LUMVODREN-590820 format. One record per residue: x negated, y negated, z negated of N, C-alpha, C, O in turn. Coordinates in Angstrom, 2 decimals, always signed. Layout:
<atoms>
+---------+---------+---------+---------+---------+---------+---------+---------+---------+---------+---------+---------+
!     n_x !     n_y !     n_z !    ca_x !    ca_y !    ca_z !     c_x !     c_y !     c_z !     o_x !     o_y !     o_z !
+---------+---------+---------+---------+---------+---------+---------+---------+---------+---------+---------+---------+
!       X !       Y !       Z !       X !       Y !       Z !       X !       Y !       Z !       X !       Y !       Z !
...
+---------+---------+---------+---------+---------+---------+---------+---------+---------+---------+---------+---------+
</atoms>
This chain:
<atoms>
+---------+---------+---------+---------+---------+---------+---------+---------+---------+---------+---------+---------+
!     n_x !     n_y !     n_z !    ca_x !    ca_y !    ca_z !     c_x !     c_y !     c_z !     o_x !     o_y !     o_z !
+---------+---------+---------+---------+---------+---------+---------+---------+---------+---------+---------+---------+
!  -18.86 !  +11.99 !  +10.96 !  -19.58 !  +11.11 !  +10.08 !  -18.82 !   +9.80 !   +9.96 !  -18.34 !   +9.25 !  +10.95 !
!  -18.71 !   +9.30 !   +8.73 !  -18.03 !   +8.04 !   +8.50 !  -19.03 !   +7.01 !   +7.99 !  -19.94 !   +7.33 !   +7.22 !
!  -18.84 !   +5.77 !   +8.43 !  -19.70 !   +4.71 !   +7.95 !  -18.84 !   +3.67 !   +7.22 !  -17.62 !   +3.81 !   +7.12 !
!  -19.50 !   +2.63 !   +6.73 !  -18.78 !   +1.62 !   +5.94 !  -17.67 !   +0.93 !   +6.74 !  -16.62 !   +0.60 !   +6.19 !
!  -17.91 !   +0.72 !   +8.03 !  -16.91 !   +0.06 !   +8.87 !  -15.64 !   +0.91 !   +8.99 !  -14.53 !   +0.38 !   +8.91 !
!  -15.81 !   +2.21 !   +9.16 !  -14.65 !   +3.10 !   +9.27 !  -13.90 !   +3.18 !   +7.94 !  -12.67 !   +3.22 !   +7.93 !
!  -14.63 !   +3.21 !   +6.83 !  -13.97 !   +3.23 !   +5.52 !  -13.21 !   +1.94 !   +5.27 !  -12.15 !   +1.95 !   +4.65 !
!  -13.75 !   +0.82 !   +5.75 !  -13.04 !   -0.46 !   +5.62 !  -11.73 !   -0.43 !   +6.40 !  -10.73 !   -1.02 !   +5.97 !
!  -11.72 !   +0.24 !   +7.55 !  -10.49 !   +0.38 !   +8.33 !   -9.46 !   +1.22 !   +7.57 !   -8.26 !   +0.93 !   +7.61 !
!   -9.94 !   +2.26 !   +6.89 !   -9.04 !   +3.09 !   +6.07 !   -8.43 !   +2.22 !   +4.97 !   -7.22 !   +2.28 !   +4.72 !
!   -9.27 !   +1.41 !   +4.32 !   -8.77 !   +0.54 !   +3.25 !   -7.72 !   -0.44 !   +3.79 !   -6.71 !   -0.68 !   +3.14 !
!   -7.96 !   -1.01 !   +4.96 !   -6.99 !   -1.94 !   +5.55 !   -5.68 !   -1.23 !   +5.88 !   -4.61 !   -1.80 !   +5.68 !
!   -5.76 !   +0.00 !   +6.36 !   -4.56 !   +0.78 !   +6.62 !   -3.78 !   +1.04 !   +5.35 !   -2.55 !   +0.98 !   +5.34 !
!   -4.50 !   +1.32 !   +4.27 !   -3.82 !   +1.52 !   +2.97 !   -3.17 !   +0.23 !   +2.51 !   -2.08 !   +0.27 !   +1.93 !
!   -3.80 !   -0.92 !   +2.75 !   -3.19 !   -2.20 !   +2.40 !   -1.86 !   -2.39 !   +3.13 !   -0.88 !   -2.86 !   +2.54 !
!   -1.83 !   -2.02 !   +4.40 !   -0.59 !   -2.14 !   +5.18 !   +0.49 !   -1.21 !   +4.64 !   +1.66 !   -1.59 !   +4.56 !
!   +0.11 !   +0.01 !   +4.26 !   +1.09 !   +0.93 !   +3.68 !   +1.63 !   +0.40 !   +2.35 !   +2.82 !   +0.49 !   +2.09 !
!   +0.76 !   -0.14 !   +1.53 !   +1.19 !   -0.70 !   +0.23 !   +2.22 !   -1.80 !   +0.46 !   +3.25 !   -1.84 !   -0.21 !
!   +1.95 !   -2.70 !   +1.41 !   +2.90 !   -3.78 !   +1.72 !   +4.24 !   -3.22 !   +2.19 !   +5.29 !   -3.69 !   +1.78 !
!   +4.18 !   -2.20 !   +3.05 !   +5.40 !   -1.59 !   +3.58 !   +6.22 !   -0.95 !   +2.46 !   +7.42 !   -1.17 !   +2.36 !
!   +5.56 !   -0.14 !   +1.63 !   +6.28 !   +0.57 !   +0.59 !   +6.73 !   -0.34 !   -0.54 !   +7.68 !   -0.02 !   -1.25 !
!   +6.07 !   -1.48 !   -0.70 !   +6.44 !   -2.43 !   -1.75 !   +7.84 !   -2.99 !   -1.52 !   +8.52 !   -3.38 !   -2.47 !
!   +8.26 !   -3.02 !   -0.27 !   +9.61 !   -3.51 !   +0.06 !  +10.69 !   -2.58 !   -0.46 !  +11.84 !   -2.99 !   -0.62 !
!  +10.33 !   -1.31 !   -0.71 !  +11.24 !   -0.33 !   -1.30 !  +12.54 !   -0.20 !   -0.50 !  +13.63 !   -0.21 !   -1.06 !
!  +12.40 !   -0.06 !   +0.81 !  +13.58 !   +0.05 !   +1.67 !  +14.08 !   +1.49 !   +1.81 !  +15.22 !   +1.71 !   +2.22 !
!  +13.24 !   +2.45 !   +1.47 !  +13.64 !   +3.86 !   +1.57 !  +13.41 !   +4.55 !   +0.23 !  +12.54 !   +4.17 !   -0.55 !
!  +14.22 !   +5.57 !   -0.01 !  +14.06 !   +6.34 !   -1.24 !  +12.65 !   +6.92 !   -1.31 !  +12.16 !   +7.49 !   -0.34 !
!  +12.02 !   +6.78 !   -2.44 !  +10.67 !   +7.30 !   -2.63 !   +9.56 !   +6.34 !   -2.28 !   +8.38 !   +6.66 !   -2.44 !
!   +9.91 !   +5.14 !   -1.80 !   +8.88 !   +4.17 !   -1.40 !   +8.01 !   +3.72 !   -2.57 !   +6.81 !   +3.50 !   -2.39 !
!   +8.58 !   +3.58 !   -3.76 !   +7.76 !   +3.14 !   -4.89 !   +6.73 !   +4.20 !   -5.26 !   +5.60 !   +3.87 !   -5.63 !
!   +7.10 !   +5.47 !   -5.15 !   +6.15 !   +6.55 !   -5.40 !   +5.07 !   +6.56 !   -4.31 !   +3.89 !   +6.75 !   -4.60 !
!   +5.48 !   +6.35 !   -3.06 !   +4.52 !   +6.28 !   -1.96 !   +3.56 !   +5.11 !   -2.15 !   +2.38 !   +5.22 !   -1.85 !
!   +4.08 !   +3.99 !   -2.65 !   +3.23 !   +2.82 !   -2.90 !   +2.17 !   +3.14 !   -3.96 !   +1.01 !   +2.77 !   -3.80 !
!   +2.56 !   +3.83 !   -5.03 !   +1.62 !   +4.21 !   -6.09 !   +0.54 !   +5.13 !   -5.54 !   -0.63 !   +4.97 !   -5.88 !
!   +0.91 !   +6.07 !   -4.69 !   -0.06 !   +6.97 !   -4.09 !   -1.03 !   +6.19 !   -3.20 !   -2.24 !   +6.42 !   -3.24 !
!   -0.50 !   +5.26 !   -2.41 !   -1.37 !   +4.44 !   -1.55 !   -2.30 !   +3.57 !   -2.38 !   -3.46 !   +3.38 !   -2.02 !
!   -1.81 !   +3.04 !   -3.51 !   -2.66 !   +2.23 !   -4.39 !   -3.77 !   +3.08 !   -4.99 !   -4.92 !   +2.63 !   -5.07 !
!   -3.44 !   +4.30 !   -5.42 !   -4.46 !   +5.21 !   -5.95 !   -5.51 !   +5.53 !   -4.88 !   -6.71 !   +5.52 !   -5.15 !
!   -5.04 !   +5.81 !   -3.68 !   -5.95 !   +6.13 !   -2.58 !   -6.86 !   +4.94 !   -2.27 !   -8.03 !   +5.12 !   -1.94 !
!   -6.32 !   +3.72 !   -2.37 !   -7.13 !   +2.52 !   -2.11 !   -8.21 !   +2.37 !   -3.18 !   -9.36 !   +2.07 !   -2.86 !
!   -7.84 !   +2.56 !   -4.45 !   -8.84 !   +2.47 !   -5.52 !   -9.93 !   +3.52 !   -5.34 !  -11.11 !   +3.26 !   -5.57 !
!   -9.52 !   +4.72 !   -4.92 !  -10.48 !   +5.80 !   -4.72 !  -11.38 !   +5.54 !   -3.52 !  -12.56 !   +5.88 !   -3.55 !
!  -10.83 !   +4.94 !   -2.44 !  -11.66 !   +4.69 !   -1.25 !  -12.74 !   +3.67 !   -1.58 !  -13.82 !   +3.70 !   -0.99 !
!  -12.47 !   +2.77 !   -2.50 !  -13.51 !   +1.82 !   -2.92 !  -14.66 !   +2.54 !   -3.62 !  -15.82 !   +2.16 !   -3.47 !
!  -14.33 !   +3.57 !   -4.39 !  -15.37 !   +4.37 !   -5.04 !  -16.19 !   +5.11 !   -3.98 !  -17.41 !   +5.23 !   -4.10 !
!  -15.51 !   +5.61 !   -2.95 !  -16.20 !   +6.29 !   -1.86 !  -17.14 !   +5.30 !   -1.16 !  -18.28 !   +5.64 !   -0.84 !
!  -16.67 !   +4.08 !   -0.93 !  -17.48 !   +3.06 !   -0.27 !  -18.73 !   +2.74 !   -1.09 !  -19.82 !   +2.58 !   -0.54 !
!  -18.58 !   +2.65 !   -2.39 !  -19.72 !   +2.39 !   -3.27 !  -20.71 !   +3.55 !   -3.19 !  -21.91 !   +3.34 !   -3.11 !
!  -20.20 !   +4.76 !   -3.23 !  -21.05 !   +5.94 !   -3.12 !  -21.79 !   +5.95 !   -1.79 !  -22.98 !   +6.28 !   -1.75 !
!  -21.10 !   +5.60 !   -0.72 !  -21.72 !   +5.54 !   +0.60 !  -22.88 !   +4.54 !   +0.61 !  -23.94 !   +4.81 !   +1.16 !
!  -22.66 !   +3.39 !   -0.02 !  -23.70 !   +2.36 !   -0.06 !  -24.92 !   +2.84 !   -0.84 !  -26.05 !   +2.46 !   -0.51 !
!  -24.70 !   +3.67 !   -1.85 !  -25.81 !   +4.15 !   -2.68 !  -26.47 !   +5.39 !   -2.09 !  -27.70 !   +5.46 !   -2.02 !
!  -25.66 !   +6.36 !   -1.65 !  -26.19 !   +7.67 !   -1.26 !  -26.41 !   +7.84 !   +0.24 !  -27.21 !   +8.68 !   +0.65 !
!  -25.72 !   +7.07 !   +1.06 !  -25.85 !   +7.23 !   +2.50 !  -24.60 !   +7.78 !   +3.14 !  -23.54 !   +7.84 !   +2.51 !
!  -24.72 !   +8.18 !   +4.39 !  -23.58 !   +8.58 !   +5.21 !  -22.82 !   +9.78 !   +4.66 !  -23.36 !  +10.61 !   +3.92 !
!  -21.57 !   +9.85 !   +5.04 !  -20.65 !  +10.91 !   +4.65 !  -20.46 !  +11.84 !   +5.84 !  -20.26 !  +11.38 !   +6.96 !
!  -20.53 !  +13.12 !   +5.59 !  -20.31 !  +14.12 !   +6.63 !  -18.83 !  +14.29 !   +6.93 !  -18.42 !  +14.38 !   +8.09 !
!  -18.02 !  +14.34 !   +5.86 !  -16.59 !  +14.60 !   +6.02 !  -15.83 !  +13.96 !   +4.87 !  -16.34 !  +13.90 !   +3.75 !
!  -14.61 !  +13.51 !   +5.13 !  -13.75 !  +12.94 !   +4.09 !  -12.33 !  +13.40 !   +4.36 !  -11.84 !  +13.34 !   +5.49 !
!  -11.66 !  +13.86 !   +3.29 !  -10.30 !  +14.39 !   +3.42 !   -9.45 !  +13.83 !   +2.28 !   -9.90 !  +13.82 !   +1.13 !
!   -8.23 !  +13.35 !   +2.57 !   -7.36 !  +12.89 !   +1.48 !   -6.87 !  +14.07 !   +0.64 !   -6.60 !  +15.15 !   +1.17 !
!   -6.76 !  +13.85 !   -0.67 !   -6.26 !  +14.88 !   -1.58 !   -5.31 !  +14.26 !   -2.59 !   -5.42 !  +13.08 !   -2.92 !
!   -4.37 !  +15.06 !   -3.08 !   -3.51 !  +14.66 !   -4.19 !   -3.60 !  +15.78 !   -5.22 !   -3.32 !  +16.94 !   -4.92 !
!   -4.01 !  +15.41 !   -6.43 !   -4.14 !  +16.38 !   -7.51 !   -3.22 !  +15.99 !   -8.65 !   -3.16 !  +14.83 !   -9.05 !
!   -2.50 !  +16.97 !   -9.18 !   -1.62 !  +16.74 !  -10.31 !   -2.45 !  +16.21 !  -11.48 !   -3.49 !  +16.77 !  -11.83 !
!   -1.99 !  +15.14 !  -12.06 !   -2.68 !  +14.54 !  -13.20 !   -3.76 !  +13.54 !  -12.82 !   -4.16 !  +12.72 !  -13.65 !
!   -4.23 !  +13.60 !  -11.58 !   -5.28 !  +12.67 !  -11.14 !   -4.78 !  +11.73 !  -10.06 !   -5.35 !  +10.66 !   -9.87 !
!   -3.75 !  +12.11 !   -9.34 !   -3.19 !  +11.27 !   -8.29 !   -3.89 !  +11.46 !   -6.96 !   -4.55 !  +12.47 !   -6.72 !
!   -3.73 !  +10.47 !   -6.10 !   -4.31 !  +10.52 !   -4.75 !   -5.77 !  +10.14 !   -4.80 !   -6.20 !   +9.33 !   -5.62 !
!   -6.51 !  +10.72 !   -3.90 !   -7.93 !  +10.41 !   -3.83 !   -8.53 !  +10.98 !   -2.56 !   -7.83 !  +11.24 !   -1.59 !
!   -9.84 !  +11.18 !   -2.58 !  -10.58 !  +11.63 !   -1.41 !  -11.59 !  +12.69 !   -1.78 !  -12.28 !  +12.58 !   -2.79 !
!  -11.67 !  +13.73 !   -0.98 !  -12.70 !  +14.75 !   -1.13 !  -13.77 !  +14.46 !   -0.08 !  -13.49 !  +14.46 !   +1.12 !
!  -14.98 !  +14.23 !   -0.55 !  -16.08 !  +13.82 !   +0.32 !  -17.14 !  +14.92 !   +0.35 !  -17.53 !  +15.46 !   -0.68 !
!  -17.59 !  +15.23 !   +1.56 !  -18.70 !  +16.16 !   +1.75 !  -19.88 !  +15.36 !   +2.28 !  -19.77 !  +14.68 !   +3.30 !
!  -21.02 !  +15.44 !   +1.58 !  -22.21 !  +14.73 !   +2.06 !  -23.02 !  +15.64 !   +2.97 !  -22.64 !  +16.78 !   +3.23 !
!  -24.15 !  +15.14 !   +3.44 !  -24.94 !  +15.91 !   +4.40 !  -25.71 !  +17.05 !   +3.75 !  -26.32 !  +17.85 !   +4.46 !
!  -25.69 !  +17.14 !   +2.43 !  -26.25 !  +18.29 !   +1.73 !  -25.16 !  +19.32 !   +1.42 !  -25.38 !  +20.27 !   +0.67 !
!  -23.96 !  +19.11 !   +2.02 !  -22.78 !  +19.94 !   +1.81 !  -22.29 !  +19.94 !   +0.37 !  -21.61 !  +20.87 !   -0.06 !
!  -22.63 !  +18.91 !   -0.37 !  -22.11 !  +18.72 !   -1.73 !  -20.73 !  +18.06 !   -1.62 !  -20.56 !  +17.07 !   -0.91 !
!  -19.75 !  +18.63 !   -2.34 !  -18.38 !  +18.11 !   -2.30 !  -18.09 !  +17.38 !   -3.60 !  -18.30 !  +17.90 !   -4.70 !
!  -17.59 !  +16.15 !   -3.45 !  -17.24 !  +15.32 !   -4.60 !  -15.83 !  +14.79 !   -4.37 !  -15.50 !  +14.37 !   -3.26 !
!  -15.01 !  +14.80 !   -5.41 !  -13.66 !  +14.22 !   -5.31 !  -13.63 !  +12.90 !   -6.05 !  -14.09 !  +12.80 !   -7.19 !
!  -13.06 !  +11.89 !   -5.39 !  -12.94 !  +10.55 !   -5.96 !  -11.46 !  +10.26 !   -6.17 !  -10.65 !  +10.44 !   -5.26 !
!  -11.11 !   +9.80 !   -7.36 !   -9.73 !   +9.42 !   -7.68 !   -9.73 !   +8.02 !   -8.29 !  -10.76 !   +7.51 !   -8.72 !
!   -8.54 !   +7.42 !   -8.32 !   -8.39 !   +6.07 !   -8.86 !   -8.83 !   +5.97 !  -10.29 !   -8.77 !   +4.90 !  -10.89 !
+---------+---------+---------+---------+---------+---------+---------+---------+---------+---------+---------+---------+
</atoms>
């Protein structure tokens, strides 16, 4: 189960990755930065959903062609929703 505090930690971790990849010191860093930015935008949607609907049973990162990075969330009714940037 994830709560708002844990999701905030995920967002902070994504902020650190964005800063790291923004330096573009390794090949592919700009692409990694874009993925981290997409994941950050999507985690905010997850946080909003959590505030409205309640606790999350499970959350898994996903990357979908055409949609980018995001999160697959399972609620306590076993309903699965994918959030993207």
